[in-house]
Structure formats: C-alpha cells, structure tokens
N, C-alpha and C positions, 0 to 999 in steps of 0.2 A: 504494500500500500504506500504510494508516494504521497506524503501528507504534510511535510514540514518545509517551511520556507523562512529564510532570514530576511528581515525588513530593516533597511538602513534608514536612519533619519525619521523614524516614525514618531519621535517625541513631539515634533512640531504639529503634526496632524492631530495627535491626541490632545494637545493643549488647546486646540481650536474646536474640539468635539462639543457638540451640544448635549445638554443633559437629557438622558432618556428616562421615561417613567419606569419606576421599579414595580413591576407587576408580577406577582407570583404565578408560576406556570404549573398546571397540574402535571404530576408525574405520568409518564407513559402516554401522553396525548398527542405525540408527534415529535418531530425534530425540534431542537432548541439549541442555544449556545450558552457556553460558560467561559468566563475569562478568569484564569488563575494568574494572580499577581505574585511575583516571586522575587525574594532576595535571599542572600546568604552571606555569611562571613563579613558582616558589617564592622566588627572589631572596634566599636566605640569611635568611629570616624564621624563625629557629630557635626563638624563644621567644614565648609569648603576648604580645600587645601591646594596649594600651588604645586603644579605638576608639569613636567615636560612631556608633551604629547608625542607618543610614538606612532609608527605607521599603522599598527593594528588598531589602536584606539581611534586614530583619525578616520580609518575606514568605517568604523562603527558610529561616527558622528560625535565623538567626545570633544573634538577640537581639531585644529589644523596642525599637521605634523610639524614638529620643530618649535611650536609656540609654547610659552609657559603661561598657563592659565589656572584659575582656581576652579576645581571640579568637585563634584560630590556634595555632601552635606545633607543631614537628615531633613531639614526644612524644605530643600529642593526636592528630595526624594518623596517627601510627603505630598507635595503639590502634584507630582506625576501620578502617584497612587490615587489621589482624589480625582484627578482628571480621567484616569482610566475607568474608575468606578462610575463616573458621571455619564459615560458613554455606553453603559451596558445595564441590563436588568439583572444579570446573574453574575456575580463575581465573588472571589475570595482572595484575601491577602494572606500568604503563608511565607514563613522564613525557615531556612534549613540550618540554622544554628550559628554559634559564635557571634552573638550579638555584641558581646563585650570583650574587653582587653585588647589593646592595640594602640592607644594614645594616652596622652596625659590626663584626659578626662576620666578614664577608668582609674588611673592611679590616684587622682584626687577625690573622686566621688563614688567609686566602687560599684558602678553600674546603675545608679539611681536615675540619671537623666535619660539613659538609653531605654530603660524599662518604662519610665513615665511617658516618653515620647511615643513608643510603639503601642502602649495602652491607649493613648489619646487617639492614635491613628486607626485603631480598630483592627490590629493584627489578629487574625483568627486563631493561629497556633504557631508554635516554633518547635523545631526539633532541638534536642539537647546537643549542643556543640561541646567539644572538649575544652575550649577556653571559657565556656560558661561556668565551668567548675573551678576556675582559677581562684575564686575567693574561698574555696573549700566547701564542704557539704553544708556546714552551719551558715556560712556567709551566703551561699546560694539560696538556701531556704529562707533566710531572713529577708534578703532584698527582694526576692520574688514574691513573698507573701505580702510585703509592704507596698511594692510599686508595680507589680506586673498584673495587668488585667487580662491576660491571655494564658492558656495552658501551655506547659512545656512537656513534650512527648518523648518517651523512650520505651518502646515495647520490648527491647532486648535487655532491659535491666529488671531483675526480679522484684516483685513486691515482697521484700523480706523484713519489713517492719523498721528499716533504718530511717533516720531522719530525712535523708535525701529521697528515699522511695516515697515518702508521704507527700512530697512536693511535685512528683512526676506522675504522669498517667500514660498508659499504653497508646491510647487513641482517643479521638473525639469525633462526634458527629456534628457537622456544621450545616446550617441552612443557607443556601445561596439563592435567595429569592424564590423559594419553592423547590429547588433541587437539593436533595439530601446527599451530602458528601461525607464519606468516612475518611478520616485522615489518621494515618498510622505513623508514629514517630520511630526513627531508627537512629540510635546514638552510635558513636564510633567505639567499638569494643577494645581498641588498642591504644587509645589516647583519651585522657592523660595516661602517662606511663604507670604500669603496675595494676591496672584494673583487673587483670586476670588472677591476681593473688587474693586469697580469701581475706587477708588482713589489710587490704588496701585502705587508705585513709578516708575514702568517701563512703564506705559501707556498702559498696556496690557488689551485687551478685549477678554475674553475667549469665544470660541465657543464649543458647545457640540462635544466631540472628535470623536465619531463614525460617527456622521452626517457630520462633516467637512471632515473626511477621505473618506467617501462614496461619497461626492460631487466631490472630486478630482479623485477618481476612475472612476466615471461616465464621468468626463471631459476628462480623458486621455485614457480610455480603447480602443477606436477605433484608437488612434494615435500610439500606442506602441505595442511591442511584449510581454512585460513582465511588471508586476506591483509589486513594492517593497514598503513596508512601512519601513522607517528608524525611529526607535522609541526610545524615552527616558522615556517610561512609567514604566518600570520594567516588570518582567515576568508575573505576574498576570494581569497587565494592557494590555499587549500584547495579552494574551489569550482571554481576554474580547473583545479586538478590533477585533480579527479575527472572533469571534462568532457574533459580531454585524455588520459586513460588508460582502459584497460579491464582489469578483473580484480580490482580492490580490493573488499573487503567493508566495511571500516570505515576512517575517517580520524579520528584523535585529534589535535586541533590546539591551538596555543598562540600566543604572541607578543603578542597585543593585550589580554590580561587580560580576556577575555570569559567570562562565565558564562552559557551558553545554558540557558534554563529548559526547553527541549525540544530534543532532537537534531534536526538537519535530515536530510532525505532528498534526495539529489541523484543525478541520472542520469549514469552514465559514458558513455564511447564517443560523444563528440560527432560532429558531421557530418563533419568532416575525417578523423577516425579511422575512422568507418564506411566512408568511401570508400577509405581506405588498407588497412584490415584486414578489412573485412566483418564487424565485431563487431556484437553487438546490445546496445542500452542496457540497463543493469541498475541498480537502486537501490543506493546506497552510503550508509551511516550516517555522519553528520558530527557530532562532539561537541567542544565547548570547555567546560572545567570550572573556569574562574575562575583566580585568582592569589593569591599571597602566603600560601598555606596556609589560606585561609578556607573552602575546600570541597574535598571529595574527590568526583570523579565516579565513579559506579557505572553501568556500562552492562551490563544483563542481556540477553544474546542467546539466543534459541531457535534452534537449528540443526537443519536437516534435510538428509539426503543430497542432493547436487545430482543433477539429471537433465538433463544436456546443456544447461545454461543459457546457454552462450555458444559455440555452435559446437563443443562437445566439449571446450573448453579446461579446464573445471572439473569434468568427470565424475569421480566417485569422491570428491570433497571435499564439504564442507558448504556449504549456502546459509543466509543469515540469513533465517529465516522471520518473526521479529518481534524488536523491540528496545525496551527500556524504560530510559530514562535518569533517574537520580536525582542531585541535588546534595546531598551529605551535609555539613551545616554543621559546622565545627570551632568550636563555641560554647564558652562558659565551662562548660557542663554536661558536656562530654566529659572523661572522666578521662584521665590521662597513662599511656602505656605505661611501666611501671617500668624496663625494661631500657634503653629509649632515653633516658629522663629521666636515668638514671645515666650513660650515655655522654656526654650533653651538659652535665652539671652542671659539670665542671671548666672548660669554656669559659665558661659563665655567670659562674663565680667570677672568672675572669681579666678578663672585661669589666668586672665590678663594681670590681675592684681598679684598673683603668685609668681609672676615673672616669666610665664611661658611664651609670651608674645615678644619679649625683648630680643633683639638681634644678638646672636652669640658668635657668629662667624660669617664669612663670605666665601661662596664657592665659585671658582672660575668656570666650572662646567658641571655637568651632571656627575655626581659622586655615586656610582652604582654599587648596589649590594651584590650583584651577580655579574661576572664578566661575560662579555659576548662570546669570548673564545672558550668559555667553560672553566677557566682557571681561577686564580685568586682575583679578587675585586679590589677596587680602590678603597671602598668603605670597609671591606673585610680586613685589608692590610692595616688601615688606620686604627681600627678597634683592637685587633689582636696585638699590634705593636704597643698600644697604650696599656693594655692589661698585663702584658709580659713585663714591660719596663716598671710598672707600678708594683707588681708582685715580686719582682726579682727572680722569677722562675726561669728555668732554662728555655722553656718553650710555652707557647699559648695555642689553644685550639678552641674554636667555636664551630657549631654547625651553621652552614650557609643559610638554611631556612630560619634560623633564629634571629637573623638580621632581616627586619620586616619591611623596610622602605628605603628607596633611594633618597639622596639629598639633592634637591633641585638646584640649578644655577642661581646665583644671586645671594641676597641676605638669608641667613639661616637662623631660625628662632630655636629656643630650647624645645618647644613643642615638636619641631621637625626632628630633632635628635631623639626625642622621646618616642616618636612614631617608629624610628629605625630600631630602637632598643626598648621595647615597651614592657618587657617582662620583669616583674619584681623578683630578682634572683641575686644570690650572693656569689662571689668568686671563691673558688676552691682550688687549693694547690695539692696535686697528687704526686706521689713518688712512684715511679714505674721503672722497670728495667728496660734496657735496650730491646730485649726479646719481646717484651709486652708491647712496646711501641711499634716494633716491626709488624707484629700480629695485628695491631689496631689499624695501621695504615694499609696493610694488605686487605683487610676487611673493607676499608673505605674505598679501596680501588675497585672492589667488586660492586659496591654500591654505586660508584661513579659509572661503571660500565652499564648498570641497569638504568641509569639516568641519562643515557645517550652521551656518555663520556663528559659529564658535567661534574665538577668537584662538589662533594657534599660538605666539605669543610673549608674553613679559613684558618690560617695558622701563622705563627710568628716564631722566628728563631730557627727555622728549618727551610730547606728547599725540598720539594716533593715532586717526583715524576710518577704519574699514574699511567700504567699501561692497561688500557681497557680491552679485555679479551674474554669476556664472560666469566665462567667459573675459575679460569686460570689467570685472572687479572692480578696485577702485582704493583707494588710501590717501591721506588728507590728513594730513600730518605737520607738526607745529609744535613749536617749542621750548617746554618747560614754562614757565609763568608769563608767556607772551607770546602774541601772535597771529601772530608772524612764522614763516613757512614757511622751510624750509631753503633756503639759497642754492645754486643749482646749481654754481657755480664755487668755492665756498668749501670748505675741508677741515675735517673734524671728527674727533674721536677717539671710538671706540666700544670699550668693554670688554665682553668676552664670554668664553666658555670656549674652551680650546684645541680642543676637539672641534668646536665650531661654526666656529671660525676656520679649521680644516682642511677645511671643507666638509661636515661631518657633518649628517645629517638634512635634506639637500637645500639647505643653505646654501652652495652652490658660489660664489655671488657674493662671499662674504667672502674667498675665496682671491685675489681680484683687488685687495685692499687696496694702497694706495700705500706703506704702511709697516706694520711689525708689531713689537711689543715684548712679550716674555713676562715676566710678573711672577712673583716667587717667593711667590705667594699662591694659596690654593685657596678656592673659594666657601664651603665649610663653615667654615673658619677665620675668614674675613672676617665671615660671618654671626654666628658665636658672639661675636666681638669687639664687633660692633655691638649685639647683644642685651644684652651685659653692661653697656652704658652707659645702658640705658633706665631711667627711674624705676620705682619699685616700685608694686605695686597696693595698694589698700586691703585686699584680701583676703589679701595675702601680702607678705613682705619681698623676694620675688624680683623681678627685672626683669619688667615688665608688658607683655604683648602684648594689645592691644585690637583685634580684627579690624575693628570698626566704624570705628576711627580710622586703621588702616593702609591701607585701600583707598580710593583717591580718584577712581576712574573715569577714569583717564588713557587707557584704551582703550575706545572705543565702536564698536559694530557696527550697521550698518543693512542690512536685506535689500532686494533689488531695486535 
C-alpha cells in the first residue's frame, strides 16, 4: 500500500487554515479522518535558540542553509499545534517521551515549566522517556503529580507497587471527537542504565516488551476504533515491536532524535506470531518526528470501517486506508502562542537573572559536537582537554552522545554551554591498567564500526586509530605527543563522568577499574572555567573559540 508522502513547507498553509467545526462522528458510519499531532525528545528546549541551519533542515523548511536563526520554542510549537487542531474535527496530540532534561531550564526548575506548558496545551498522553526519570523515581512522581495534566504511559514496566509504578499507566483510551483511540505506552527497557537489575534505583520491574504491548492490544482492541503505540524504543526497536505484535495501527516513536521525511510502513504479525496466533500480517504506520522542538509531526489518517481484517479481531473498528505525514518546521517565521508565551515568561526572566543569558565566549565558527569525518570534534576536544587538565588525570574520555548540542557562531551564552552539557553529573577518576584500556578501546572500535565508522567517544591525552571491520574491529592507542603505545602492565588514570564510570551507555568495562575517586566537579563547571581563561578574539573582547584550532585529529577512523 503506497500511502505516505512528505510535505515540505506545510506550516504556512496550516497557519492560514480556517477553523473547522468539531462535530463528533458516529463510529462505523463510513470513512473519516484523524490527525495525530506528534512530538518527541523535546528535552526542556523551552525557548527559541540560535542555530546554524544545515542543508537537511533547510530542505524541510526550518530556514535557509548557512543562516543563523532562532528556531524552536514551546510557545511557537504550541501555536502550530493549535492551528492544526483548528483545521480538523478529529485530532490528538501525543508525545513519545523525554520531555525534560537538556537545558538550563531543567537544571533550574526540575521540569515544572515543561509539564505546566504541555498540560495547558492539552497533551493527550506521553510515553515515558529515559530522561524523564533523571530526577529519580521520587522526583518524577512529585513533579508529575503536581504539574502534569496528562498521563505518562509505560506498558512494559510492571505494576509492582513501587512509587514510580503508581504514577504510570499501561495505556489510555482517548476520545478524538467521537473516534475512540487506544494509546499504549512503551518505555525504553535499556535506559536509564541498570533497569534490568532487580535492585535498580527506580523500583522498576521490566516486562518483556512485545508481550506487554500485545497484552494491552488484546485488552483494548474491542473497546476502541484505532490502536496506537506511543514508543521511546528508537527506530529499530519500533520495527521489532511491530513485527512481534498484531493489532496496532500506528506507532509514534522517539529516543534517537530522528526526523523521518516519510513515515514507514511495516508489516505486523511476524512468522513466530503467525504460528502462535494464526494472525494475518497487516501494515502499520511508523513515524518519528524529530527532536528539540524543531518540528511538529502531523500524521493525517483516512479511516474506513474494518471488514474482518484480522480474523475478526478488529471488526467494527476503523482501518487506516491511507496516511500522509508532514514535518511542520518550528522556524523563526512561526508566531508564538500568546497564552503559552505568558506562562513561560517568568521562567525566562529567572534564567536571565541567574546569568544564563550573559555572553561567556565568542565562536569564530560552528563548534561541532560531532565531526563530519567521524573522528574527534572541536567541542569534544575542548571539553575533554578541560576535564583532563583540571583533574590531572593521564587521560579523559566522554561518550560523543553525551555532548548534546553544537555551539553556534557568534556570542555564546552560558545557556548554550548548558545545552551542550546538560546532565547533572560529577567527574570520576578511575585507575585502569594498560590491558583494560586496550580492551575498552577495542570494544569502542566495534561500536564505531556499527555506527558507520563514527567514533562513539571523545578523548584527551591519547591518539586513537579505529579500524572499522565488524567483529574484528580494533584500536591502536598511543599517548598524545609520542609514538608509545600503552603498556599492558602499567596503570593509568582516566577521568570520565560518573555515568560512564557506573557502566552507562555500554561502558561496563569501566566498572572493573582498580580504583575510583569522585571529584567535587561537574563537566559544565570545568568547561566554563577553562573557557574563561582563553584569549579574546579580534572580533570580540570575549574569550575566543576557534573551531579550526580546537580540533587536532586525535581520533582517526579507517574502514575495512
């Protein structure tokens, strides 16, 4: 079934749409339409932010390639959501998780403005994202009970009586102007780190994901017209979920910050499920709508009454006859919703009073968190050099994905640095043998190979050559400034984040360190101190960041 199309520049048309009457439509009385409004991974990006527009974002209508413009912001996003709703009789707004943690706003306010904003906007439901648990179980429960007017869903977390479980629900049935929609939440079972352990700090008891989702499908299917999985599994996890279940109509996904320019169509009811249940494969729509509030996904569904499409299981409900997916850019041209802007303004004022808007440095060009050639990045080199020098460790190591934002050209505020290093984490110095470090870097070479020969780490005090060749991938590691490889029997000190030292993001080998010392320092504070000592630019009296001088090619990658 060819049913998905990408629409560029649809935002302008939607903003001009006339308000349609909201008339409930009787179920099963003929074809109708439903608009699903979708966001994911907003990560506390409350306000518009300066960004250098790349080619891909320019093609989607976010701005002109090469321009530096302010994009995103919850109040602009809210206006787009309201305009979409005004143009249809049947709509739902759903979010795939990670509403919080990623900017200074979360550091200062703990998620309060985000939850208040999306409660005011009428968010129907959100999947539980891994960063939504960053305040801990108690903090999550407290803030959501006080400020969230929407349910948070996680069908694959057991109802085990824990405090967190009391604040979550497996699924919810929502009314979209007379269309009954079942929404099943799917949390990520591998993040935060350690969820699989019985003694994890969140009190989570994991259920097998596909089994848990199928149980909710079976529970809801005769009660609703349409079934949606609201997922934080990532794209491949969503694809496996569809193949391992039967009865879903749509999957709205998040976690990997992907903006799919066309929705995917995947068949459900894989071979093992067909043998077990006798189901027939059906197409399921799969959408990912980007991150950080740069886009709103609009999925326009045409629904027709089902006619025994799956052994009688869906008789009487609707079938998706066609679907059209649009990414609506939250560009500088989008006006702000006045009510939501007013709600968020006091928080903006408090951030400004706390010094987050004050210029701290000046960048001569884009300071990237990920290098285009897959090796070390200008921002990665800057940060790892700063923490190594401050800690006096032999080497420094961070995961590339732990650095969350580029620094745009021009004046840089503390808020911009906080968006690059948003996580409240302490630095930890580990003592490791040369053999342990060789094992660690060889493992990271295999990870690099799986990521199309892109380095998963940023490091200081070392030069690293990754050879990407599948399971036989390897790393050649030398001390910076020499040709000497690490000696197997010698011990070295490595500074990293407490998250990685605890085995996060697959760094389990770091938990085997011979010694561990926690520093009363955080990466952001160390970075800001280091930046303050840099000489000024000719263009500005502020400390100067020259991306061309920052990056030195300390990580090289070779295919094959």
